[in-house]
C-alpha positions as a printed Julia matrix, in Angstrom:
484×3 Matrix{Float64}:
 -50.53  -39.92  -26.7
 -49.45  -36.43  -27.69
 -50.54  -33.47  -25.55
 -49.68  -29.89  -26.51
 -50.92  -26.75  -24.79
 -51.25  -23.42  -26.6
 -51.53  -20.25  -24.54
 -52.5   -16.77  -25.73
 -51.08  -14.27  -23.23
 -53.4   -11.42  -24.19
 -56.54  -13.52  -23.91
 -55.12  -15.53  -20.98
 -56.62  -18.46  -22.91
 -55.48  -22.06  -23.27
 -56.28  -24.51  -26.05
 -55.04  -28.05  -26.48
 -53.99  -30.53  -29.15
 -54.36  -34.2   -28.21
 -53.01  -36.66  -30.72
 -52.51  -40.36  -31.26
 -49.03  -41.06  -32.61
 -50.04  -44.55  -33.71
 -52.9   -43.51  -36.02
 -51.91  -39.92  -36.79
 -55.26  -38.51  -35.62
 -55.53  -35.38  -33.46
 -58.16  -33.4   -31.6
 -58.0   -29.65  -30.92
 -60.0   -28.38  -27.94
 -61.08  -24.73  -27.59
 -59.16  -23.35  -30.58
 -59.03  -19.6   -31.02
 -59.17  -17.83  -34.35
 -55.45  -18.14  -35.11
 -55.94  -21.62  -36.53
 -52.67  -21.81  -38.42
 -50.82  -22.46  -35.14
 -52.69  -25.75  -34.68
 -52.11  -26.85  -38.25
 -48.38  -26.18  -37.91
 -48.15  -27.94  -34.55
 -49.98  -31.01  -35.85
 -47.63  -31.24  -38.82
 -44.61  -30.91  -36.54
 -45.92  -33.83  -34.44
 -46.62  -35.94  -37.5
 -50.41  -35.98  -36.99
 -53.38  -34.34  -38.71
 -56.3   -32.51  -37.11
 -59.27  -34.86  -37.51
 -61.49  -33.68  -34.63
 -62.3   -30.21  -33.3
 -64.36  -29.42  -30.21
 -64.9   -26.8   -27.55
 -66.06  -26.83  -23.97
 -68.77  -24.16  -24.37
 -69.95  -21.11  -26.3
 -67.15  -18.72  -25.44
 -67.71  -15.11  -24.36
 -64.16  -13.79  -24.29
 -62.83  -14.56  -27.77
 -64.05  -15.62  -31.19
 -63.94  -19.39  -31.44
 -61.73  -20.9   -34.12
 -63.52  -24.27  -34.08
 -65.54  -23.65  -37.23
 -62.56  -22.14  -39.08
 -60.2   -24.95  -38.09
 -62.69  -27.64  -39.14
 -63.07  -26.04  -42.56
 -59.32  -25.52  -42.88
 -58.46  -29.16  -42.12
 -61.61  -31.12  -42.99
 -61.88  -32.21  -39.35
 -65.19  -33.23  -37.78
 -66.77  -30.7   -35.42
 -68.02  -31.97  -32.04
 -70.29  -29.48  -30.22
 -72.37  -29.46  -27.05
 -76.05  -30.39  -27.27
 -76.65  -29.65  -23.59
 -78.24  -26.64  -21.9
 -81.54  -26.47  -23.75
 -82.67  -24.86  -26.97
 -81.33  -21.39  -26.16
 -77.79  -22.7   -25.81
 -77.47  -24.8   -28.94
 -75.08  -23.87  -31.74
 -77.09  -22.37  -34.59
 -74.55  -23.55  -37.2
 -74.12  -27.12  -35.91
 -76.43  -28.81  -38.42
 -75.13  -26.91  -41.44
 -71.57  -27.73  -40.41
 -72.33  -31.42  -40.0
 -71.27  -31.34  -36.36
 -71.52  -34.32  -34.03
 -73.68  -33.25  -31.07
 -72.39  -34.21  -27.63
 -74.28  -34.99  -24.44
 -73.27  -36.12  -20.97
 -71.92  -39.67  -21.04
 -71.04  -39.69  -24.72
 -67.68  -41.05  -25.86
 -65.63  -40.59  -29.01
 -62.18  -41.71  -30.04
 -59.21  -39.92  -31.52
 -57.14  -42.88  -32.63
 -56.31  -44.74  -29.42
 -57.31  -41.82  -27.22
 -60.79  -42.02  -25.67
 -62.69  -38.82  -24.9
 -65.53  -39.08  -22.36
 -68.0   -36.21  -22.25
 -69.12  -34.65  -18.95
 -71.87  -32.04  -18.71
 -70.52  -29.49  -16.19
 -72.98  -26.56  -16.19
 -72.83  -23.46  -14.02
 -70.49  -21.13  -15.86
 -72.84  -21.64  -18.81
 -75.74  -24.08  -19.25
 -74.17  -25.99  -22.16
 -70.67  -26.34  -20.68
 -68.83  -29.64  -21.19
 -65.61  -31.07  -19.78
 -63.64  -33.88  -21.41
 -61.99  -36.86  -19.68
 -58.94  -38.04  -21.63
 -57.77  -41.67  -21.56
 -54.72  -42.97  -23.4
 -56.05  -46.49  -24.03
 -52.7   -47.65  -25.41
 -51.25  -47.3   -21.91
 -54.12  -47.14  -19.42
 -57.77  -47.97  -18.81
 -58.55  -44.91  -16.65
 -58.41  -41.2   -17.54
 -55.16  -39.3   -17.21
 -56.68  -35.83  -17.16
 -59.72  -33.67  -17.73
 -60.09  -30.61  -19.95
 -62.21  -28.31  -17.8
 -62.6   -25.22  -19.99
 -64.14  -22.45  -17.87
 -65.52  -24.84  -15.22
 -62.52  -25.43  -12.93
 -59.36  -23.36  -13.06
 -56.18  -23.65  -11.03
 -57.16  -21.91   -7.79
 -60.59  -20.73   -8.9
 -63.84  -21.74  -10.59
 -65.76  -20.3   -13.54
 -67.94  -17.31  -12.82
 -71.7   -17.89  -13.17
 -72.67  -14.23  -13.56
 -71.53  -13.56  -17.13
 -74.8   -14.54  -18.76
 -76.58  -11.84  -16.77
 -73.87   -9.17  -16.58
 -72.42   -9.54  -20.08
 -75.1   -11.19  -22.21
 -78.09   -9.56  -20.49
 -79.91  -12.8   -19.61
 -81.78  -11.58  -16.54
 -82.12  -13.68  -13.4
 -79.42  -16.22  -14.24
 -76.65  -15.34  -11.77
 -77.93  -17.05   -8.64
 -79.36  -20.02  -10.52
 -76.03  -20.43  -12.32
 -74.14  -20.25   -9.03
 -76.29  -23.03   -7.53
 -75.87  -25.17  -10.63
 -72.12  -24.59  -10.5
 -72.03  -25.67   -6.85
 -73.71  -28.97   -7.7
 -71.37  -29.56  -10.65
 -68.38  -28.95   -8.4
 -69.69  -31.34   -5.77
 -69.72  -34.09   -8.4
 -66.35  -33.09   -9.8
 -64.59  -33.21   -6.43
 -65.32  -36.94   -6.23
 -62.97  -37.6    -9.13
 -59.65  -39.34   -8.3
 -56.88  -37.26   -6.73
 -54.41  -38.11   -9.48
 -56.6   -36.84  -12.32
 -54.85  -33.9   -13.99
 -56.8   -30.67  -14.51
 -56.18  -28.84  -17.78
 -58.15  -25.54  -17.66
 -59.11  -23.11  -20.4
 -57.76  -19.93  -18.79
 -54.99  -18.6   -16.59
 -54.2   -15.49  -14.57
 -55.53  -12.3   -16.14
 -58.73  -13.75  -17.56
 -62.01  -12.01  -16.74
 -63.7   -15.44  -16.6
 -62.84  -15.65  -12.9
 -61.48  -13.45  -10.12
 -58.47  -15.33   -8.75
 -57.0   -17.59  -11.43
 -53.5   -18.91  -10.9
 -50.71  -18.52  -13.44
 -49.85  -22.2   -12.93
 -50.86  -23.98  -16.16
 -52.29  -27.21  -14.74
 -53.08  -29.02  -11.5
 -54.79  -32.15  -10.15
 -58.2   -32.81   -8.67
 -56.61  -33.71   -5.34
 -54.66  -30.47   -5.13
 -57.63  -28.35   -6.16
 -59.87  -30.13   -3.65
 -57.51  -28.98   -0.9
 -56.6   -25.49   -2.09
 -59.22  -24.26   -4.58
 -61.8   -22.35   -2.55
 -64.62  -23.36   -4.92
 -63.93  -27.09   -4.75
 -63.45  -27.04   -0.99
 -66.77  -25.27   -0.33
 -69.37  -27.42    1.45
 -72.09  -24.86    2.12
 -74.2   -23.94   -0.89
 -75.43  -20.6     0.45
 -71.93  -19.51    1.37
 -70.62  -20.6    -2.02
 -73.29  -18.62   -3.87
 -72.43  -15.47   -1.94
 -68.7   -15.95   -2.44
 -68.75  -16.78   -6.15
 -70.91  -13.76   -7.0
 -68.92  -11.29   -4.88
 -66.04   -9.25   -6.2
 -66.12  -10.46   -9.8
 -64.43   -8.05  -12.24
 -66.53   -6.08  -14.7
 -67.05   -8.24  -17.8
 -65.7    -6.45  -20.88
 -68.36   -4.99  -23.15
 -67.38   -7.24  -26.04
 -68.32  -10.43  -24.14
 -71.96  -10.13  -25.24
 -70.86   -9.78  -28.87
 -68.58  -12.82  -28.58
 -71.42  -14.93  -27.18
 -73.65  -14.0   -30.11
 -70.96  -14.54  -32.74
 -69.91  -17.9   -31.34
 -73.45  -19.21  -31.07
 -74.49  -18.1   -34.56
 -71.19  -19.13  -36.18
 -68.05  -17.01  -36.58
 -67.19  -15.74  -40.03
 -64.51  -17.91  -41.65
 -61.53  -15.65  -42.39
 -59.39  -17.99  -44.47
 -56.29  -16.37  -42.97
 -55.57  -13.18  -41.08
 -56.38  -10.06  -43.15
 -53.75   -7.35  -43.69
 -55.17   -3.84  -44.11
 -53.44   -1.27  -46.35
 -50.98    1.33  -45.14
 -52.33    4.84  -45.75
 -50.53    8.04  -46.63
 -49.85   10.34  -43.67
 -51.96   13.13  -45.17
 -55.09   10.93  -44.98
 -55.06   11.01  -41.18
 -56.32   14.59  -40.9
 -58.95   13.95  -43.54
 -60.31   10.89  -41.78
 -60.48   12.6   -38.41
 -62.27   15.53  -40.03
 -64.83   13.04  -41.37
 -65.38   11.65  -37.87
 -63.45    8.4   -38.31
 -62.23    6.45  -35.3
 -58.44    6.24  -35.14
 -56.74    4.11  -32.48
 -53.15    5.07  -31.62
 -51.36    1.91  -30.48
 -48.01    3.52  -29.58
 -46.59    3.27  -26.05
 -48.56    5.18  -23.42
 -45.62    7.51  -22.74
 -45.34    8.4   -26.43
 -49.07    9.04  -26.69
 -49.01   11.24  -23.57
 -46.05   13.23  -24.91
 -47.88   14.1   -28.12
 -50.83   12.68  -30.03
 -53.15   13.81  -32.77
 -56.29   15.34  -31.21
 -59.31   13.08  -31.56
 -57.36    9.82  -31.56
 -57.86    7.13  -28.92
 -54.73    5.73  -27.29
 -54.69    1.98  -26.56
 -51.1     0.7   -26.31
 -50.27   -2.5   -28.16
 -49.33   -4.46  -25.05
 -50.75   -7.41  -23.09
 -53.94   -5.49  -22.32
 -54.57   -4.27  -25.87
 -57.18   -6.91  -26.68
 -59.16   -6.24  -23.51
 -59.34   -2.47  -23.89
 -59.95   -2.56  -27.63
 -62.9    -4.85  -26.91
 -64.22   -2.43  -24.32
 -63.76    0.78  -26.3
 -63.83    0.08  -30.05
 -67.31   -0.37  -31.59
 -68.14   -3.37  -33.76
 -70.45   -1.57  -36.18
 -68.02    0.73  -38.0
 -64.66    0.83  -39.75
 -61.68    2.13  -37.79
 -58.0     2.87  -38.37
 -54.75    2.25  -36.51
 -51.59    4.21  -35.82
 -48.73    1.73  -35.35
 -45.1     1.91  -34.38
 -43.76    0.91  -37.77
 -40.24    0.66  -36.36
 -41.4    -2.85  -35.51
 -42.54   -4.53  -38.76
 -44.41   -7.2   -36.79
 -46.69   -4.67  -35.09
 -49.16   -4.6   -37.99
 -49.74   -8.34  -37.97
 -49.8    -8.4   -34.17
 -52.45   -5.71  -33.89
 -54.66   -7.15  -36.63
 -54.41  -10.65  -35.12
 -55.25   -9.37  -31.62
 -58.3    -7.52  -32.93
 -59.47  -10.48  -35.02
 -59.31  -12.67  -31.92
 -62.26  -10.73  -30.52
 -64.06  -10.16  -33.81
 -62.9    -6.6   -34.5
 -62.35   -7.26  -38.21
 -63.1    -3.79  -39.6
 -59.58   -2.35  -39.65
 -59.81   -0.25  -42.8
 -56.17    0.88  -42.87
 -53.19    1.9   -40.78
 -50.68    4.72  -40.41
 -47.09    4.63  -39.26
 -45.98    6.66  -36.24
 -44.58    9.16  -38.72
 -48.13   10.36  -39.35
 -48.08   11.95  -35.89
 -44.79   13.75  -36.62
 -46.1    14.82  -40.02
 -49.13   16.37  -38.34
 -46.86   18.36  -36.02
 -44.55   19.42  -38.87
 -47.55   20.66  -40.85
 -48.52   22.92  -37.98
 -51.59   20.93  -37.05
 -50.62   20.79  -33.42
 -50.46   17.83  -31.06
 -52.15   17.22  -27.73
 -50.31   16.04  -24.63
 -51.36   14.67  -21.25
 -49.71   16.3   -18.23
 -48.98   14.27  -15.1
 -49.2    15.08  -11.42
 -47.47   13.46   -8.44
 -49.25   12.21   -5.33
 -47.93   15.01   -3.07
 -48.97   17.61   -5.62
 -52.43   16.04   -5.9
 -52.86   15.94   -2.13
 -52.14   19.67   -1.95
 -54.56   20.49   -4.76
 -57.28   18.31   -3.24
 -56.95   20.29   -0.03
 -57.59   23.59   -1.8
 -60.3    22.1    -4.04
 -58.7    23.22   -7.28
 -59.04   19.84   -9.03
 -61.64   17.14   -9.49
 -60.46   13.52   -9.18
 -61.8    10.38  -10.84
 -60.88    6.75  -10.1
 -61.13    4.57  -13.25
 -60.29    1.22  -11.61
 -62.77   -1.62  -11.24
 -65.52   -1.48   -8.64
 -63.93   -4.17   -6.42
 -60.64   -2.27   -6.41
 -62.42    0.94   -5.43
 -64.28   -0.8    -2.63
 -61.01   -2.2    -1.24
 -59.57    1.29   -0.91
 -59.73    4.69   -2.61
 -58.78    8.33   -2.28
 -61.01   10.17    0.23
 -64.22   11.41   -1.35
 -63.23   10.28   -4.84
 -65.82    8.58   -7.02
 -65.41    5.66   -9.37
 -66.26    5.16  -13.04
 -64.46    2.04  -14.36
 -62.6     2.75  -17.58
 -64.8     0.44  -19.64
 -67.91    2.47  -18.77
 -66.31    5.9   -19.03
 -67.61    6.79  -22.5
 -71.18    6.05  -21.33
 -70.97    8.27  -18.26
 -69.38   11.45  -19.55
 -72.31   13.54  -18.32
 -71.36   12.73  -14.72
 -67.83   14.06  -15.05
 -67.1    17.74  -14.29
 -65.59   20.06  -16.88
 -65.39   23.21  -14.73
 -61.85   22.57  -13.4
 -58.85   20.36  -14.07
 -59.68   16.64  -13.87
 -57.15   14.19  -12.44
 -57.69   10.56  -13.43
 -56.03    7.59  -11.8
 -56.05    3.8   -11.74
 -53.9     1.35   -9.77
 -50.55    2.0   -11.41
 -51.11    4.27  -14.41
 -51.88    2.06  -17.42
 -55.68    2.4   -17.43
 -55.64    6.06  -16.48
 -53.43    6.82  -19.51
 -56.12    5.3   -21.76
 -58.84    7.14  -19.81
 -57.08   10.49  -20.19
 -56.82   10.03  -23.95
 -60.45    8.97  -24.2
 -61.61   12.04  -22.26
 -59.48   14.31  -24.42
 -60.94   12.74  -27.56
 -64.4    13.45  -26.13
 -63.64   17.14  -25.69
 -62.27   17.39  -22.14
 -59.54   20.02  -22.39
 -57.84   19.86  -18.97
 -57.13   16.24  -18.09
 -54.2    15.23  -15.85
 -52.88   11.72  -15.17
 -51.78   10.73  -11.65
 -48.24    9.33  -11.9
 -48.04    5.89  -10.29
 -51.77    5.79   -9.58
 -53.36    4.58   -6.37
 -50.35    2.38   -5.57
 -48.08    5.45   -5.44
 -50.64    7.44   -3.46
 -50.92    4.71   -0.84
 -47.16    4.08   -0.7
 -46.7     7.8     0.01
 -48.77    7.53    3.19
 -51.65    9.63    1.93
 -55.1     8.96    3.44
 -57.45    6.37    1.92
 -61.01    5.2     2.5
 -62.77    1.86    2.18
 -66.4     1.46    1.29
 -69.0    -0.69   -0.38
 -70.83    0.23   -3.54
 -73.78    1.47   -1.46
 -71.48    4.15   -0.05
 -70.19    5.28   -3.43
 -69.86    9.07   -3.4
 -70.88   11.2    -6.29
 -68.14   11.82   -8.84
 -66.6    15.05   -7.52
C-alpha cells in the first residue's frame, strides 16, 4: 500500500493519496483545488487516480474533488449522510457513488470502510483503511475534521459561519456521542487528520501530523471526556472567530465548485493604470511585506502580506462579488502564481490583473504621494494613555482579549473591523494593536483605506506591552468595555 500526505501550510490542511502498487489504482481523500499535485504524485508512484472522496462538505477551502475527478476520470465517492440539507447538489450529475455508514469500497487491494462520524457537520465521514495484501484489520483511519491530534472538530461552525441557527449545542452533543464510539477503536489504529496547527476548524490542534487512537484517548481532551455536559461547555468555549469566507466555502462546495482546468494567470498591468483604477473605486490589495507597506503605500490600497496568513485574511477582507487587483513584489517571479493559487484555494477567482511593486514607486515619482503608518512603543503608549491623548483598539480575537488586554481598551477583531467602523473614534490619534504586530499592520492599512487619517501601530503588540511590565486586565465578553 502507498500512503502519501499532502499538507498546505497556509490552509493548515492535509489531504492523502492511498494507492495499491499491485493494481496501480489510487484514492485521493480531501483534495484541495491544486489538483495537479495529486496527478504528479500518482505518476511518480506509478499509480493512477481512480477514486476521489472527501470526509465532508468543507468550509475552509474550495474542494478539489470535482476538479480532480474530471481531470483524471476517477470515480467520485461522496457522503449521503446527514439528511437532505447536507447532500451534495452535484452528486447525481457527476455520477458520484453515494456513501453511508458501513459501506465498503476497494482501491485495488486496499479496502476502505465508511464510518459516519457526525458532530463537526451532519454528513461527516471517516474512512478506515485496510491493506488486505498484508493484513485483515485496519491500519489507520482518515478522520477529516472529526478527530485531530490533540483536539476535536468544532461543532459551532454551522451556526457561527453558515448561519444555521440552533445547531451548536446539538452538534456538540452529536460530536460527543461520535467520540464515545470512536474511542473504542483499537489503540494501535493510526489517526490521519485533515488539519494541523493554525486551522480555524479547532482551537488547539497539534503540529504533529498523525497519532494513534490509544495516544489520543489518553491525551486528547475531547476523547478523554466522559461527561457530556462538561464536554459541551468545553467544546463551545474559546473557539476562534470563523473567517467570513467559511459560509461561502460551504455553499460553493455543496453546490459544486467551478472547474478551473488549471490555475489562471491574470495579466500584468501598466503602472499608470493603478491611479485610474483607484479613482474608479477598484479594490487593490498590496501583498508586499508589512514593513514595506507601512513605510509607504498608495492611499486607498489594502495591505495583506503574502505570507502564511495571506489566505486567511484575504478570505476575511476581500469580497467575492467583484473584481480586484494585486500589487506584488515582482522581484520574486513566483509571487504571482503563489498569490493567485492561494486566492483560488478559497474561491477568490476574480483577480483582474496585477501590478509590480514599481507601481508604488512610480506613484511617488509622479508626485501622487504615498501614505505611511507610524509606530509607537509600549512606554510611549502608556504615557499617552495616561494623558488621554490617544484612543486604543485591540484587533485580536475575542478569546485573546478575554485572556488579557490593556486596561479599558475595547476589542474589535480584525475580521469584523470593516463592519464596525462607526464604533471607532476619529477625533484623536488611534493606536491599533494585536498580539505581535501582524494583524494590527493589516488593520492600520484597512482603517487608512476607509478614511482614518491618524492611525498608529503599536510595535510588538500586546506581547511587548506585557513583557514591559505594563498593567493588563482580564475579563469576559460580558465585561467588554466600549471602544474608547
